[in-house]
N, C-alpha and C positions, 0 to 999 in steps of 0.2 A: 298943346302944342306937345306934340309927343319924341321924344328921341331915339334915333335909330341906328342902329350901329352896323359896317358894312366889314366881312369880313375877305379878304383877299386872300387867295394863297393859302388856305388855312390847309395844315397839314390833317391827312386820314387821324381821326382817334381810332388807336385800335384796343385802347382799356380805357377802364375807369383812372383820371385824371385828382379828382378832390377823394381822398380816404378819411375813414374815420377810425378815431383811436383804436375801436378795436379790430378794425380793416389794418391798419396798421401795425399789432400786434402779431397778427398772424403772418403778415410779409416777414414783415426783422427777428421772427421767431424770440419777444421780446416782451416781457411784464409789462404789464400796466404801469406798475411804477416805477420802472425805468424808461418808457417812451416818453412820461411826463416829467421825468427828471433830465431826458435828455429836452424837451422843447422848452423848462425852464430854465438851463445852462445854454440856451440857444443854440444849441446845436443839432436839434431838429426843428425848421420851420413850421410854420401852421399862418392858416387864413380864416377870418372870422366868417358866416355867413349869418346876419342875427345873429343868436347866439350860439349855432352849431359852430362846433371849431375842427375844420379839415387839416387833412397832412395832403401836400401834392403830392403829385406823381414826381416834379422834379427835387422838389424837397426831399422827400425817399434816396432818389438818387444820388443828390449830394451829400448826405449824410451815409453811403454806404461808400462814396467815392472818400470821404473823411476816413472811414474807419476803416479802408483799404490802404492811404496816407501814411497814419498813425501803426498801422501794422507793419509798415515797408520800414520805419523810422526805428520802428522796435529794433529789427533786425539785423 
């Protein structure tokens, strides 16, 4: 028996959807230790595929929104 998935009305992909930690480091301009600290704190979500850890594009966008909200709350 085989499993099939049907995608309907899928949005066009304009960039990567999954990032490895080094990629996220470059995008967010943060050190490896800060990225892992944010992951441990639950502020930056990850997904696993086998043993590999990825950060989704949506998680990065949500993290940036969180940082902007925190910056707005301080001012």
